[in-house]
N, C-alpha and C positions, 0 to 999 in steps of 0.2 A: 671405594669409586663404583665398581659393578652393584653391590646392594645399596648405594647410593640414586645410582640412575634406575637402578629399578622401581624404587619409590616415587622418584620425581615422572618418569615414563607414568605410574598409577595415577598418579595428581592431577598430568592432564589428562589424562582419559578422563575422569572426575571431573573437570574443566569443558568436558565436552570435547577435546581437541582430537580427532580420531586418526590413532598413530595403529599400522599395522603390525606384526611380525614382523617382517622383514625391515622396515622402518626402525624397528629398534634395533636390530640385528647392525643395519648400517651405523645408527647411532655408536653402538657399542664397537664398532669397527673403526669408526672416528679416531677413537678416543688414541689408537698405537698413534697416529700418525702431526697430533697434535702436541703442544707443550700443556702439561696440566698444571701448571704454576698459575697461567695466563687466563683468567679470565676472558677478556676478552676471546679469544682462542675457541675455549670451552663452549661459549655462547653463542657461536659463529659455527660453529660445529656442528651442536647439536637444535641449533635454529633452523639448518638446512638442511640435518635427516628429518626433522619431526615437525614441521608446520610448513605445509602447502597453500594457508589462505592467509591471505592479509589479514581476516576481520580475528586469528589464532593468536598474531603478532603479541599484541597486547598483553593477554594473559597468559603468553607464555614469556612474556617478558614479566611480569607480576612474579611468577610465581617460580622461575629462575633467580631473580632478586631476592629470593625469601631461603630457595634452595641450596643454593651456591653463592651465601652474603662474604661480601670479602671479611677476612678475619682482621680482627681488629685488635692489639696488644694493648694490655695496660699501659698507661702512662708510671711513672715512677714518681713513690711520692717520696714527702722530703723525712728525713731520717733514720730511711730504711726499711719504712714501717711496710707491710705487706699489703698487698691489694685487697678491699674486698669483696666479699661474693658478690657484689654486682658486676665487678668487672671479672669476674671469671663464667659468668652463666650467659653468656652470648648477648649482651644488650644490644650488640649491631644488628644482628641476627633478629631481636627483636623489633628494632625499630624498622628495620626493612619489610617483616610482616606488616607492622602496625599502617605503614604505606601504600604496601600494597592492598590492603584492606579499604582505605579510604577510597583510592582509584577504583577498587570495584566496584563499592557504595556509590560512588561518581556515575559509571560506567552503567550499572545495575547488572553484573553482569553475573549473570547466576552459574555458570560455570566453574570460573573464578571464585568467590564466596562460596561453594559448595566443598574446592580445594584447598582453601586456604584454613577452611573451619575444619575440617582431617589435621592440616598443617599444625594450627593453634593446639587442639586437642595432644594431638602428639609433644608439641614442641612446651606446654607452657604445663600439661595435665599429672603430668607425674608418675603417669603410670607406671614408666620403668622402677622405679623407686622400688625400695622396701620395705617401706610401709605400707597397707593395703588399705585401700578407703573406698565408700560408696561412691556410687554414680555423682549423688550431689556433691559430695568431697573435691571428686575432679574437675566438675563442671564449676566449682565456686573459685579454682584455683585458675580457672581459665580465666573467667567473666572479670575477677580480681585484674591480673593481667593488661585483660584488652583495656578495662575502662570505658566503657559500650556508652553511657551519658555523657563522658567529655570526648567522644568520637563523635558521636550524635551531633554536638556543639558543633566540631570541626568540619565536618560534610558539611551542615548548614550554611555555616561563613563562608563555607567556597563554592557551595552553588549558586550565593546571592550574592557575587561578586562581578555576578553579568552585567549590575547597571542598575540603577537608582530608578527605575517605571516601575519597578513590579510595585501592585497594591499590598492593601491588606489579607487581601482574599489570599493573594496570589502568595505572600509569607504564609499564610496560616496550610495552604496548601502543600507548600514544599516540604513546612514541618510535617505535617505529617505524611506525604510518600517516604521523608527518608527515615522517621520514625517506623514505620511500616517496614521500610529494607534492613532497619536496623534488627524488629522483633523478629522477620522472617532469620536474621544470621544467625540470632537467639535460638531461634529451632533446630539452627543444622546442626549447630554447638551441641544441642541436647540429642540428636536423635542419632551423631555420630557415635557408631562400635565402639567404639576405644575411649570411651567416657565411659560405658557401662563396665569400664576391667580388661575389652576382648581386646585380644592382640588382632592390629589390622593384616587383612591377608593383602598379597603380592595376587596379582593377573598372574596365571598361570603359564601360559604362552609363552609373553617376554621372561619371567622364570626358567623356564624350558632350554629359549635361546639362548640365555645368559650361560644355566650351567652346561651345554654343549660346546659351549668356548674353553672352557677348563677344564673338559675331559674328551677322551680321547675310544675308552672303550666301555665304560658304563651301558647299559641301555639306561631311557628314561623316559620318562611319562606323566600319568597324572589321572586320576581317576575324574568325570566329568558331568556334569550333569545335564541329562537329555535338554528341557526346555529353554536353556540359556542361550542356544544356538539354532538354528538348520541345521541338518544333516547334511545340507551340500554344502553348506560354507566350511562346516567343521572338516568336512572330508578337503577340501581346497588347502584349508592351513595346515591338516596333518599332511596333507603329500607333499608341499613347501619345508616343513620342518623335518620332514624324514630324510628329504636330498642333502639338506644341510647340514643336519646328523651324520651321514653317509648309513641310513636302514638301522637305526640304533631307536626310534621312535616305538612305544607301544602307549596305545589307547585303553583306556579304562571307561566305561558307562557304570554310573551308581542304578542302582535300583531307584526308579523317581515314578512310578505308576503304570497303568497298564499299554500306556505309547511307548516301553522300554524293547522288546519286541521287535517293532515294527521300525523304531530308530536304527536300532543297532541292524537292521537285517538292511535296510537302504545304505548304512555305511561300508556293508557288507560288501553291495554290489557296486558302489562305484570307487571304493577302495580293494579295484581286482591285486591280487599280489601285493598287498598293501601291509601297511605295519602289525603285528598280533593283534586281536581287538579280544578283550576281559569284561566278565560282566560279575556285578559285584550282585551278592545275594542274603536277603535278612531274611526272609519267608521262602518254603516249601514250593508256591507254586513259580519262584523264578528262578529255582534248580533248571524247573524245562526250558528256560528263554534260554539258559546259558548253554543249553545240551544241544538246541537247536543251533544258534546264529553262534554262538562265541568259541574264540581259541583255549581260551583260560575262565575259569568261574576262580573267581575273587571270595575268599572269606574272612570279611571282613574282622578285626580285632576285637569288638566288642559283641561277637558271636563265638568267643573259641570255647563254650563250656563242656564240649561235646563231640569236640572233633571226630573220632571213631564213628560216631551218629552221621555225621553230615557228608563226609564219604563211602557211608554206605548210601545216604542219599541221592548224593550226585550219580553215584554208579547205575543205582534203579533208575534217576529221571534218562541216564546217554541209554538204556536197553528200552525205556520207555519210549523215548524219542527215534530207537532203531537206529544207535549209532555207538561205536564201539567205545567202551568206556576208555580207555586208553589213549583214545584219541583227544580228549579233554584233560586241559591242565588242571591243576586244581593249587591255585596259588591261597597263601595264606600271611595274612596280615599279622604280624607274632609282637612281642615289647618283647622288647631284648636287653640285660645287661648283664653283659660279662667281667671277670676278672678276673686276675691270677691267683686270689684267694678268693673266698664266699664276702669275707668283709667287705672286700673291693668296688663287689657286682652292688651288695646291700649300699656303701656309698653311692654309686653312680646312679641307682634307681631313685635314693630318696632323693636325687636332685632333680628329679624331672615330673615337673606336676601335671604331666600329661598319663600319666601311670595310675594318678589318682580317680582319670574315667575312666579308661579302660582295662584297668587290673593290674596289677603288680605282678611282675616276670614271672617270678619264684611261683607263682597260682596258676596263670593261664599261657605262660609264653616260655622262653628260652634263658635259664638261668643260674650263673653260679660258675664256678670254674671253667677252662678250657675241655679237660673231659667230662666235666657235668653236662657241657652244652652241646659237646659232640653227641653224647647219648640220646639228648633230649632230640636233634635233629636228626639223626639215622630213626628214631621210633617215631617222628614224624612222617617219616620216610616210609617207613611200612606199614605205616596206617593207610599211605596212597599220595600222600602230599610231594606236590613235583617243583611248587618254586614256591622261596620265603621271602615276605617282604618285611624285612624288620623294620621297625620302630626303636632307633636306638636312642639314650637319653641324651640330652645336650650340653657336655658337659664341656670342659676345656679341652679334656682328653679325647674328644671324639676318636679322633685319630688311629690312638692306641686302639681302642676297643673295638675300631674296622680291620686293625691286623688283628686280632685277638678270633675275631669271630670271620676274618677269612679263612684262618686254619684248622676250624673245626670240620670244613669240605675236603681240606687237604686229603689225597690220599686215594684206595681204590674206590672211585665211582662204583663200579658194581654193588658196594655194600651198602648203597642209600637208595638201589632200585628197591621198589616195595616188594614184598615177603622173599626178598633172597635174604639167605644166611649170611650172619654176622662173622667178618672176620677174624681169624684167629689171631689169637695174642700173638707177639713177637716172640720166637724165642729168648733165654738169655745170653749174652755173652758167652764167648768162649772161654773157657776154663772160670768160670761162675758159677760155684756150686751149692751159692746159697747161707742157712745156716744149717750148720752142724751141731747135731743135738750130739 
């Protein structure tokens, strides 16, 4: 339900319905006080929390009917025959989406049309199926389900029911206008990133709010692009979320041009004693920026070819900025695949497509058995890395991988400090003499 709510809020924002982080949190909290099996109660709770203006109710209603369509059960067939695939593919939800699309076209609601286009690609495009297709293939599947030519006739027919006084010119103008709206909707379908095979992104702040509700100790944060929000707006959002999380928020700023240092410095001035601030580095000039304004520097997973050289450059950047290198944390985004055996680690890594983009953990990251991963973590710590931001394979047993990963840093913290000697191996049990020659 939480993941569905995140996506629903994301679509409402696509429809130009403003929803703040606090309102998203209120909507989430309201789910605890209603009967989730009642669509009426769910709709009333979400509308009360998320809709502030009367003009947004129509878009909310259309998207709610699509996203939380009533379940329909297939009627039993004579002779005990199994239901057809059409009975099992959400035909009811499809009709709800088509009706919402028809209503949005009649109102010329651009925000709702944009959100419905994204939903249509997600529902009909077959993006999550095993078969890999081109953008044209996914778009073809969507257009086949929507049948826009038939939809155009329905829109024109509905618009022409207002009376019999329309002239031929009025009819022509009406058809041209509705045809233009259909073509604009077709363009929205083609421009949707999901149609190109990309995974739809969730809005970071809403996801952090919902993740905070399900955790009590984990620190939460996101790497943000500075141009998207003014620093004062971001600072206000961060302060609110940090209070809601009990001081567990961290803010990260991606490298995005010459304005990063000024942006980060403004954040620090507004958020006095606020959440820790990290700056990502992808080039040597950014090391100086991080040394002057950040609590931590983040080395992205795509820059792991030579961690030793990067750590040395960071220490040199701190000295050039007049800062003690020990006062700047070095965080490393690192791909990780751990298993009880190397075969298990290989199997988990092979299921994660992102490793094909950033590099296999065996080459650039932390990989292997618990003992091998622990040795690699100690090696990175001795190079100067203070924080590991692990990228785990998204496998069904990821909870088991997390438990194994946690175990690699259990023990004496001193051995993980840079340049510290390794801890001695444990003594054998009393009475154990080993092999005798």
